[in-house]
N, C-alpha and C positions, 0 to 999 in steps of 0.2 A: 140275427134279431137281438136288439139290446135288452139287457136285463132290466127288471123293474124293482124298485125298492120303496117301501113305505117307511117314512120317518115320523115318529110321533113323540111329542112332548106330553108326558102323562099328567093325570090329575094329581092334586096334592091333598093329603089329609093332615089337618092340624087344628089348633084352637084359634089361630089367627093367620091371615095372609093378606097382603096388600100389594097392589101392583105399583111399586115404586121403581118404575122403568125396568121391570124384569124382562129378561130375554134368555132363552136356552142357547147361549152362545156356542157351546160345544156341538150342538146339533147343526148349527149353521155351518161350521167347518166340516162336519160329517157330510152334509149335503154337497158341499163343494168337492170333497174327495170322491164321493159317489159319482158325481157328474164328470169329474176328471177321468173316471174309469168307464165312462160311457153309459151309466145307468140313467133310466128315466125315473125321476123321483116324484112321489106324491107325499106332501107334507101336511100334517094336521097338528095344530097346537091346542091341546086341551085347555090351556090357560090363556087363550086369546079372548080378550074382552070384546063384546059386540061392537060393531062399527059405531053405533049411536049410543054407546054407554055414556053415562054421566061422567064428565071430566072434572077432576079436581086439580090440585096444584100442578101446573105444567104437564098436563095430560096423564097424570097418575090417576088411580081410581080403584074401586072395589071390584073384586072378582065375583062372578056368579058363585053361589054356594048353596048347599043343602046339608041338613044334618046327616051324620054318618054314625053307625054304631061305635060307641066309645070302647076302646080296648080296656079290659079289666084293670090293667096296671094304672090307668088314669082315673079309676073310680072315685078317688078322694077329691079330685079337682072338680069344683063346682062350676065348670065351664062347658059349653057346648062344643062337641067335636064335630068337624065339618069336612065335607068333600068339596074342594074348591076347583072351579073350572066350568067349562061348557057343559050343557045338559048331556046326559047319556044319549039322547036321541040324535044329537048333532054328531057325535062320534060314530054311532051306528049308521047314520045316513051316509057319512063319508066312507065307511068300510064297505057298505053295500054298493057304492057307486064306482069304486075303483076296480081295475082289473086284477086278476090274480097276480100276486107278487112273487118274486124269487127270494126276497129277503125283507124282513121286518125289523126295523131298528127302533128301540124305545130308549129314551134318555132317562136319567135319574138325577135327583137332587139330594136334599138333606137325607141323612140316614134314617131319621125318624119319620120321613114321609113314605116309608116302605108300603103301608097299606094302600096308598093311592096308586103306587106303581103296580102292585099286585092286581088291584081292581082294573086298571087299564089293560094289563097284559091278558087277564082272563077275558075281558070283553073282546079284544082283538083276536084272541085264539078261537073264539066261537065262530068267527067269520073266515078265518084262514087256519084251520087246524093242522094242515100239513106243511105250512110255510115256516121255515126256521125263524125264530125270534131271537134277536141279539139285544141284550141289555148292556148299555154302556153309560158313561157319565160318572158323576161324583160318587154315588153310592156303590156303583160297580167297582170302583177303585178301592173304596174304603171298607165295604162289607160284602165282598163277593160271595162268601160262603152262606151268609144269611139270605141273599137273593136266590142262590141256587137251591137252598132248602125250601124256600117259599115257592119258587117257580122251577121245579126240577127239570122240566122239558125245555127251558130256555138256555141259551148260551150266554155266558157273562164275559164281556170284554173288559179286562182290567188294564189294558195297555194304553198307549197314546197314538192318536191318529198321525202324529208328525214323525213317526219313526217307521221306516220300512221293515226293520227287523221285528218291531213290536207287532205289526200287522201279520207278518209272515209266521211268526212263532205263536200266534194266538191259538192255533189249532181249531179255529172255527171255520167251517166251510164257507166259501165265498169271501169272507173277511180276509182270510189268509192269502187270497189271490189278488187283493187290491194293491195297486201300485201307487206309491206316493212320490216316486221319482218324477222330476220335472213339474211337480205340482206346487203352485204358489198359493198357499191357503188364502182364500178370499171369501167374503160374505156376499158378493154379487149373486152367486148362484142360488143362495138361500133366499135372498130378497126377491128373486124372480118368481118364487113360489108364493109370495104374499099377495093377498087381495087388497089389503089396506094395512096401515100401521099407525098406532097412536104416538109412538116414539121410537127411537132407534138406539142401538148400542155403538159405542166406540171402543175398539179393542186394538190399542196400538202396541201392546206388548203382552207376552204370556209368561207366567211364572213370577217369582219374587226372590230377590237375593237375601231377604231378611229371614230370621228364624224365630218368630214369636212362638211361644210354647203351646198356644191354643189354636194355631192356624195350620191348615192342611195345604196351603198353596204350593209349597215345595214338594209335597207328596203327590199332588195331582199333576203337577207339571215340574219335572225335576230340574230342567234348565230354564234360565231366564233369557228370553230373546226378544228383540225389538223388531216390529214389522215395518215394512216400507211405508214411510209417512204419506207418500203420494197415493198408494193404494188405499190407505185408511181414509184419507180426505176424499178420494173418489167414491168410497162407500157412503160417506156422509152426503156427498152431492147427489148420489143416485136416489137415496131415500127422500132427500129434499125435493128433487125435481119430479120423481114419479108419484109420491104419495103426499107431498106437502108437509113432511115431517119437520118440525121446528125444534123439538126437545130431544137431546141426546145425552145418554148417561155414559160416563167413563167407567169401563169395566176393568181397567188395569188394576192390579194389586200394587204396582210400584210405578205409577205414572211419573213421579218426580225423580226417580233414580237416574243418575248420570244425565242430568238435564241437557247438556250441550249435545249429546248424541241422541236423546230421546224426545222429551216433551217440547223443547225449544224448536227444533226443526218441524215438529208436528204443528205447533201453534203458528209458527211463521208461515207454513204452507196454507193453513186455514185463512190467515189474514190476507195472504196474497190472492186467494180466490174470492174474497169478499163474501163469504157465506153469511147469511143473515139467520143465524140459528142460536139456540141457547144450549149450554152444557151444564151438566150436573155431575157431582162427584160423590155418589152415595157410598162408595167402598171405604172411604176414610183416607185422607191424604197424610203422608208421613210428615209430621210437623217439622222435624229438623231439616228437611230439604227445602222448606219454603223460604222465600226471600222476597224483598221488594221488587226485584226484577221479574220474578215468576208471578207474583201477585199482579203486577202491572200488565203483563201480557195476557194473563188469564182474564183480566177485566176487559181488555180490548177485544179478545177473542169472543167473548160472550158467555163466560161462566156466570151462572145465576145461583147455583147451590153449591156451597162448600161444606164438606164434612171432614173434620179433623180426627185422626186416629190417636187419641190421647190415652184412653182406657183407664189409667190411674197415674197420679203423680206421686204415689207412695213408693218410697225407695225399696220397700219389701218386694215389690213386683217388677222391678226394673229388668230382672232376668226373664220374666214371663213376657214382657212387652218389648223385648229387645232394646230396652232403654230408649223408648220413643221420645219422651219429653218430660221435663220437670215442670212444676207449676210456673216457674219463672219463664221458661221457654215458651210455654203455651200462651201466657199473657203477652209476651213480646210478639209472637206471630199473629195473635188476634189484633194487636195494635196495628201491625203492618197491613193486615187485611182491611181494616176499617179505614186506614189512611189511604189505601189504594182505591177507595170508593165503594167497597162492598157494604151493603146494608147489614145492620146487626142481625136482622131476622133471616138473612141468607146464610149465616154462618152457624153451623151446629157442631158440637163436640161430643164424641162418643165416650161415655163413661161405662166401664164394665162392672158387672156384679156377678160374683160367683168365683172369684179367684181364691186360691187356698187361704183359709183363715180370715177371709174378708167378711166383715159384719155389715149389717144394714146401716149402722151408724157411720162406718167408713165410707160407704157409698153416698149417703146423704151429705156428708162433709164435702165430697167431691162435687156433688150437684150444686151445693151452695157456693163453692169456689168458682166453678165454671159460670154460674149465673151472675156472679159478681163482676164478671168481665163483660156483661151486657150482650151475650150471645146465647143461642139456644143450647140446651143440654139434652143429649140423646142417650138414655140408659139402655144398655145392652146386657141381657142375661146370658151368661155363658152356656154354650152347648158343648159338652165334651166330644171332641172329634177323634175317631179312632186313628191310631198310629202317631198322634201328636205326643209331645213330651208331657203335656198337662194331662192328657187322657190316661197315660200310663201311671201317672202319679195318683189320679183319682181311682183307677182300677184297684189299687192296693187297698183302698178303703171301701170301695163299692165294686167288688168283683163281678157283680151282676151286669155291670155296664158292658162287659165283653160278650154277654149272652143275649141281650135284648136291645136292639137299636131304638126301640121306643123310649128307653130310658134316657136317651141323648136329648130329648126334647127340651128346649130352653125353658119353656113355661113350667115343665115338670121338674127338671133337674134341680133348679134353685131351691125348690121346696124340700129337697132331701138333705140339704147342707145344714150343719149345726147352726142354730140361731136363726134359721130362715123358715118361712112357711108362706102360704098364699097371701096372708095378711101383710107380711113384711114386704113381699114382692110388690103388692099393690101400693103400699106406702111409698116405695121408691118411684113408681109410675106417677102417682098423684103429686109427689113433690116436684117432679120434673115438669109436669103439666102446669102446675101453679106458677112456677117460676118462668116458664116459657110464655105464659099468657102475658106477662109484663113486657116481654121482648117483642111479641107480635102485636101488642096493643089490643088484645081481645078481652081484657078485664073490664068489668062493669062497676 
């Protein structure tokens, strides 16, 4: 008789959360692996927006939400703390309707979303108190001891699904017996558990060859590898034909790396199949790898949203950003994008706030510069990520970062830096909104 597994994407606790083509991609691969091992899988996504939810730009939108007790560490922030995702009754209805499981797998995201993960695990445990719960995902890799302290009865899987030795050496019952040999990681099996989809992910590679000081990509996935483009395009076709999905987000951290082996074959395969879909790049494209040839094929393929990973043009931060781009390089690549036919409002540039020694005035100057190029500016407040080089540098000044994951919250952490507070943060947000209004034509 086949074993049964419940796979759950948990609630999120935060001050803000928006569905900008969000997907728990790691759980999709987990479902694929479980089915490869003969499991019957029941999947519940706490962050699934309702079928008839109000749609915003290209099927993005707001999550359901309700107020949640604010942790004392955030007491000085005059903002509401919320639990994002489907109502508790929806999860409880699912748990009461599925048969007893042999294994429960719960994913994890940002480290500072830990209260939402705990809330989910406690709810699940009430219905299946004797079934082993395994926590995996981003936080399980970055803060396993904190999860174990908060959920002492749960198992924490800090390895990778793509390594047989990682599974075998986990020491977790059932997980250690999973076989990844002859398994081609695919998203089809997860999509079969969907009842509908507002949008879809595109994952053509895993990992990243770069070493930005603030990014955990190489920690989460140590090796960079490219997936079979025909499999990836087939996944796009499946969501398009079964659910009518038209908007797809690129989840790759390094889509443009080694283009002749990676993104060019992928996009040529998409063109060959004549897919009538839109693509969005919310993760931030590496500016130095962009070229007129790549812009041209991206335009023909159907890219509608471009986000550039600029962060800062200040030479002080070239080591932190892995030397992504100078101001001159950014201006040149934006010119290429516009000449290739992309609209000004479809191009956004990420500007980071919270780098060591960076002031509000530094960030405002970057915002002004990006806006002068007639594209949208997207300020990003730094969240210190455990095990990254930048995290270790900040721990020397804020040792409490190592003790409490809630301190990693981007809305909170920026207010702890010299010269920054909630008012300074809001000033950056307002400056970007004001300038972006001119780009989008929403000024009055």
